[in-house]
TIRO-2110 file (N, C-alpha, C; in Angstrom, 1 decimal):
// TIRO-2110
-13.8, -44.7, -29.0, N, 1, A
-12.8, -43.5, -28.2, CA, 1, A
-11.6, -43.3, -28.8, C, 1, A
-11.1, -42.5, -29.5, N, 2, A
-10.0, -42.2, -30.1, CA, 2, A
-8.7, -42.1, -29.4, C, 2, A
-7.8, -42.1, -29.6, N, 3, A
-6.5, -41.9, -28.8, CA, 3, A
-5.7, -41.1, -29.4, C, 3, A
-5.2, -39.7, -28.7, N, 4, A
-4.7, -38.7, -28.9, CA, 4, A
-3.1, -38.6, -28.5, C, 4, A
-2.2, -38.2, -29.1, N, 5, A
-0.6, -37.8, -28.7, CA, 5, A
-0.3, -36.5, -28.8, C, 5, A
0.1, -36.2, -27.3, N, 6, A
0.2, -34.7, -27.1, CA, 6, A
2.0, -34.8, -26.7, C, 6, A
2.5, -33.6, -27.0, N, 7, A
3.7, -33.2, -26.8, CA, 7, A
4.1, -32.0, -26.2, C, 7, A
4.5, -32.0, -25.1, N, 8, A
5.1, -30.6, -24.5, CA, 8, A
6.1, -30.1, -25.3, C, 8, A
5.8, -28.8, -24.9, N, 9, A
7.2, -28.1, -26.1, CA, 9, A
7.8, -27.6, -25.3, C, 9, A
8.1, -27.6, -23.8, N, 10, A
9.5, -27.3, -22.9, CA, 10, A
10.1, -28.8, -23.1, C, 10, A
9.6, -29.6, -22.3, N, 11, A
10.7, -30.6, -22.1, CA, 11, A
10.5, -32.1, -23.6, C, 11, A
9.7, -31.9, -24.6, N, 12, A
9.6, -32.7, -25.2, CA, 12, A
9.0, -34.0, -25.1, C, 12, A
8.1, -34.0, -23.8, N, 13, A
7.6, -35.3, -23.3, CA, 13, A
6.4, -35.5, -24.0, C, 13, A
6.4, -37.3, -24.5, N, 14, A
5.1, -37.3, -25.6, CA, 14, A
4.7, -38.5, -24.6, C, 14, A
3.0, -38.2, -24.5, N, 15, A
2.2, -39.3, -24.1, CA, 15, A
0.9, -39.1, -25.2, C, 15, A
0.2, -40.5, -24.4, N, 16, A
-1.1, -40.7, -25.4, CA, 16, A
-1.7, -40.9, -24.5, C, 16, A
-3.5, -39.9, -24.8, N, 17, A
-4.1, -40.1, -24.0, CA, 17, A
-5.4, -40.3, -24.7, C, 17, A
-6.5, -41.5, -23.8, N, 18, A
-7.8, -41.7, -25.0, CA, 18, A
-9.1, -40.6, -24.4, C, 18, A
-9.6, -40.1, -25.3, N, 19, A
-10.5, -39.0, -25.0, CA, 19, A
-11.5, -39.0, -26.1, C, 19, A
-12.9, -38.6, -25.6, N, 20, A
-13.8, -38.4, -26.3, CA, 20, A
-13.5, -37.2, -27.3, C, 20, A
-14.2, -37.3, -28.5, N, 21, A
-14.0, -36.2, -29.4, CA, 21, A
-14.5, -34.7, -28.9, C, 21, A
-16.1, -35.1, -28.5, N, 22, A
-16.3, -33.8, -27.7, CA, 22, A
-15.7, -33.2, -26.6, C, 22, A
-14.4, -33.7, -26.2, N, 23, A
-13.6, -33.6, -25.0, CA, 23, A
-12.7, -32.3, -25.4, C, 23, A
-12.7, -31.3, -24.4, N, 24, A
-11.5, -30.3, -24.5, CA, 24, A
-10.2, -30.9, -24.6, C, 24, A
-9.0, -30.0, -25.8, N, 25, A
-7.6, -31.1, -25.4, CA, 25, A
-6.9, -30.6, -24.7, C, 25, A
-6.0, -31.2, -24.1, N, 26, A
-5.3, -30.9, -22.9, CA, 26, A
-4.0, -29.7, -23.2, C, 26, A
-4.0, -29.1, -21.7, N, 27, A
-3.3, -28.2, -22.2, CA, 27, A
-2.2, -27.9, -21.2, C, 27, A
-2.0, -28.7, -20.5, N, 28, A
-0.7, -28.8, -19.4, CA, 28, A
-0.3, -30.1, -19.8, C, 28, A
1.3, -30.0, -19.6, N, 29, A
2.4, -31.2, -19.4, CA, 29, A
1.8, -32.1, -18.1, C, 29, A
1.9, -32.9, -17.8, N, 30, A
1.7, -33.6, -16.6, CA, 30, A
3.2, -33.4, -16.0, C, 30, A
4.7, -33.5, -16.9, N, 31, A
5.6, -33.8, -16.2, CA, 31, A
6.1, -32.4, -15.7, C, 31, A
6.3, -31.8, -16.4, N, 32, A
6.5, -30.0, -16.1, CA, 32, A
5.9, -29.0, -16.0, C, 32, A
4.3, -29.4, -16.5, N, 33, A
3.5, -28.3, -16.4, CA, 33, A
3.2, -27.2, -17.3, C, 33, A
4.2, -27.3, -18.7, N, 34, A
4.5, -26.5, -19.8, CA, 34, A
3.2, -26.7, -20.8, C, 34, A
3.2, -25.9, -21.4, N, 35, A
2.2, -26.2, -22.7, CA, 35, A
2.2, -27.3, -23.5, C, 35, A
1.3, -27.9, -24.3, N, 36, A
1.5, -29.3, -24.6, CA, 36, A
0.5, -29.0, -26.1, C, 36, A
1.2, -29.5, -27.1, N, 37, A
0.1, -29.6, -28.5, CA, 37, A
-0.1, -31.1, -29.1, C, 37, A
-1.1, -31.1, -29.5, N, 38, A
-1.8, -32.4, -30.1, CA, 38, A
-1.3, -33.0, -31.3, C, 38, A
-0.5, -34.1, -31.4, N, 39, A
0.2, -34.7, -32.9, CA, 39, A
-0.7, -35.2, -34.2, C, 39, A
-0.5, -35.2, -35.0, N, 40, A
-1.3, -35.6, -35.8, CA, 40, A
-0.6, -36.4, -36.6, C, 40, A
-1.1, -38.1, -36.7, N, 41, A
-0.4, -39.1, -37.7, CA, 41, A
-1.3, -39.5, -38.4, C, 41, A
-0.6, -39.7, -39.8, N, 42, A
-1.1, -40.5, -41.0, CA, 42, A
-2.1, -41.7, -40.3, C, 42, A
-3.2, -42.0, -41.1, N, 43, A
-4.0, -43.3, -40.9, CA, 43, A
-3.4, -44.2, -41.7, C, 43, A
-3.1, -45.5, -41.3, N, 44, A
-3.0, -46.8, -42.1, CA, 44, A
-4.4, -47.4, -42.6, C, 44, A
-4.2, -47.0, -44.1, N, 45, A
-5.1, -47.4, -44.6, CA, 45, A
-4.9, -49.2, -45.5, C, 45, A
-5.7, -50.0, -45.5, N, 46, A
-5.5, -51.7, -46.3, CA, 46, A
-6.4, -51.7, -46.9, C, 46, A
-6.1, -52.0, -48.2, N, 47, A
-7.5, -52.4, -49.1, CA, 47, A
-7.6, -53.8, -49.4, C, 47, A
-8.4, -54.4, -49.0, N, 48, A
-8.3, -55.6, -49.2, CA, 48, A
-9.9, -55.8, -50.4, C, 48, A
-9.5, -56.8, -51.8, N, 49, A
-10.2, -57.3, -52.1, CA, 49, A
-9.8, -57.6, -53.4, C, 49, A
-10.6, -57.6, -54.9, N, 50, A
-10.6, -57.3, -55.8, CA, 50, A
-9.7, -56.4, -56.6, C, 50, A
-9.8, -55.0, -55.9, N, 51, A
-9.5, -53.5, -56.0, CA, 51, A
-10.7, -52.8, -56.6, C, 51, A
-10.6, -51.8, -56.1, N, 52, A
-11.5, -50.9, -56.3, CA, 52, A
-11.1, -50.3, -57.7, C, 52, A
-10.0, -49.8, -58.0, N, 53, A
-9.6, -49.0, -59.3, CA, 53, A
-10.2, -50.2, -60.7, C, 53, A
-9.7, -51.1, -60.5, N, 54, A
-9.9, -51.9, -61.6, CA, 54, A
-11.4, -52.6, -61.6, C, 54, A
-12.1, -52.6, -60.0, N, 55, A
-14.2, -52.6, -60.4, CA, 55, A
-14.7, -51.3, -61.4, C, 55, A
-14.2, -50.4, -60.6, N, 56, A
-15.0, -49.4, -60.7, CA, 56, A
-14.9, -48.6, -62.5, C, 56, A
-13.3, -49.0, -63.1, N, 57, A
-12.9, -48.2, -63.9, CA, 57, A
-12.6, -49.4, -65.0, C, 57, A
-13.2, -49.9, -65.9, N, 58, A
-12.6, -50.7, -67.0, CA, 58, A
-12.1, -50.6, -67.6, C, 58, A
-11.3, -51.1, -68.4, N, 59, A
-10.0, -50.7, -69.3, CA, 59, A
-10.7, -50.4, -70.7, C, 59, A
-10.4, -49.8, -71.6, N, 60, A
-10.9, -49.4, -72.7, CA, 60, A
-10.4, -50.8, -73.9, C, 60, A
-9.4, -51.6, -73.6, N, 61, A
-8.8, -52.8, -74.5, CA, 61, A
-9.9, -53.7, -74.3, C, 61, A
-11.0, -53.6, -73.7, N, 62, A
-12.1, -54.7, -73.3, CA, 62, A
-12.6, -54.5, -74.5, C, 62, A
-13.4, -53.4, -75.3, N, 63, A
-14.2, -53.1, -76.1, CA, 63, A
-13.3, -53.4, -77.3, C, 63, A
-12.3, -53.6, -77.7, N, 64, A
-11.6, -53.7, -79.0, CA, 64, A
-10.2, -53.1, -78.8, C, 64, A
-10.1, -51.9, -78.4, N, 65, A
-8.9, -51.4, -78.3, CA, 65, A
-8.3, -50.2, -79.0, C, 65, A
-8.8, -49.8, -80.3, N, 66, A
-9.0, -49.2, -81.0, CA, 66, A
-10.0, -47.9, -81.2, C, 66, A
-10.8, -48.1, -79.6, N, 67, A
-11.9, -46.9, -79.4, CA, 67, A
-13.4, -47.1, -80.3, C, 67, A
-13.2, -47.8, -81.4, N, 68, A
-14.2, -48.1, -82.4, CA, 68, A
-15.5, -49.0, -81.3, C, 68, A
-16.7, -48.9, -81.5, N, 69, A
-17.8, -49.7, -81.1, CA, 69, A
-17.7, -51.2, -82.0, C, 69, A
-17.8, -51.9, -81.3, N, 70, A
-17.8, -53.5, -81.9, CA, 70, A
-18.6, -53.5, -82.9, C, 70, A
-19.8, -53.0, -82.4, N, 71, A
-21.5, -53.2, -83.1, CA, 71, A
-21.1, -52.9, -84.8, C, 71, A
-20.4, -52.0, -85.0, N, 72, A
-19.6, -50.9, -86.2, CA, 72, A
-19.0, -52.4, -87.0, C, 72, A
-18.3, -53.0, -86.3, N, 73, A
-17.1, -53.7, -87.3, CA, 73, A
-17.7, -55.3, -87.0, C, 73, A
-19.0, -55.7, -86.6, N, 74, A
-19.6, -56.7, -87.1, CA, 74, A
-20.6, -56.6, -87.8, C, 74, A
-21.1, -55.4, -88.1, N, 75, A
-22.4, -55.4, -89.3, CA, 75, A
-21.3, -54.8, -90.6, C, 75, A
-20.2, -54.4, -90.8, N, 76, A
-19.4, -54.9, -91.7, CA, 76, A
-19.5, -55.9, -92.4, C, 76, A
-19.1, -56.8, -91.3, N, 77, A
-18.7, -58.5, -91.5, CA, 77, A
-20.0, -59.0, -92.1, C, 77, A
-21.2, -58.9, -91.5, N, 78, A
-22.1, -59.5, -91.6, CA, 78, A
-22.8, -58.8, -93.5, C, 78, A
-22.5, -57.3, -93.3, N, 79, A
-23.1, -57.0, -94.9, CA, 79, A
-22.0, -57.6, -95.9, C, 79, A
-20.8, -57.9, -95.7, N, 80, A
-19.9, -58.5, -96.5, CA, 80, A
-20.1, -60.1, -97.1, C, 80, A
-20.6, -60.6, -95.8, N, 81, A
-20.8, -61.9, -95.7, CA, 81, A
-22.5, -62.3, -96.5, C, 81, A
-23.2, -61.0, -96.6, N, 82, A
-24.6, -61.5, -97.5, CA, 82, A
-24.4, -61.4, -98.9, C, 82, A
-23.8, -60.1, -99.0, N, 83, A
-23.5, -60.1, -101.0, CA, 83, A
-22.5, -61.4, -101.1, C, 83, A
-21.7, -61.7, -100.7, N, 84, A
-21.1, -63.1, -101.0, CA, 84, A
-22.2, -64.4, -101.0, C, 84, A
-23.1, -64.5, -99.9, N, 85, A
-23.6, -65.6, -100.1, CA, 85, A
-25.0, -65.5, -101.2, C, 85, A
-25.2, -64.0, -101.4, N, 86, A
-26.4, -63.4, -102.5, CA, 86, A
-25.7, -64.2, -103.6, C, 86, A
-24.6, -63.9, -104.3, N, 87, A
-23.8, -64.1, -105.7, CA, 87, A
-24.2, -65.6, -105.8, C, 87, A
-23.7, -66.7, -104.7, N, 88, A
-23.2, -67.7, -105.0, CA, 88, A
-25.2, -68.6, -105.6, C, 88, A
-26.1, -68.1, -105.0, N, 89, A
-26.9, -68.4, -105.4, CA, 89, A
-28.0, -68.1, -106.9, C, 89, A
END
């Protein structure tokens, strides 16, 4: 069950209450009987592991870095080697 934090608008008394999500929010301050409001806090997130961005979005540098496909480079190199080897025979 979640823990909710309430603060009184009259006396500034702040307190925590463990409630179900389906329960109605509290309305009266236990100290002075004034109206209270629920406070919202950010949730602390801890990422563990090798990194989600690194795994999901590989860098473009791994494919050569210039945006060309590596197949084009290897084809042009192999073609030039073939022409050189045929001229020696």
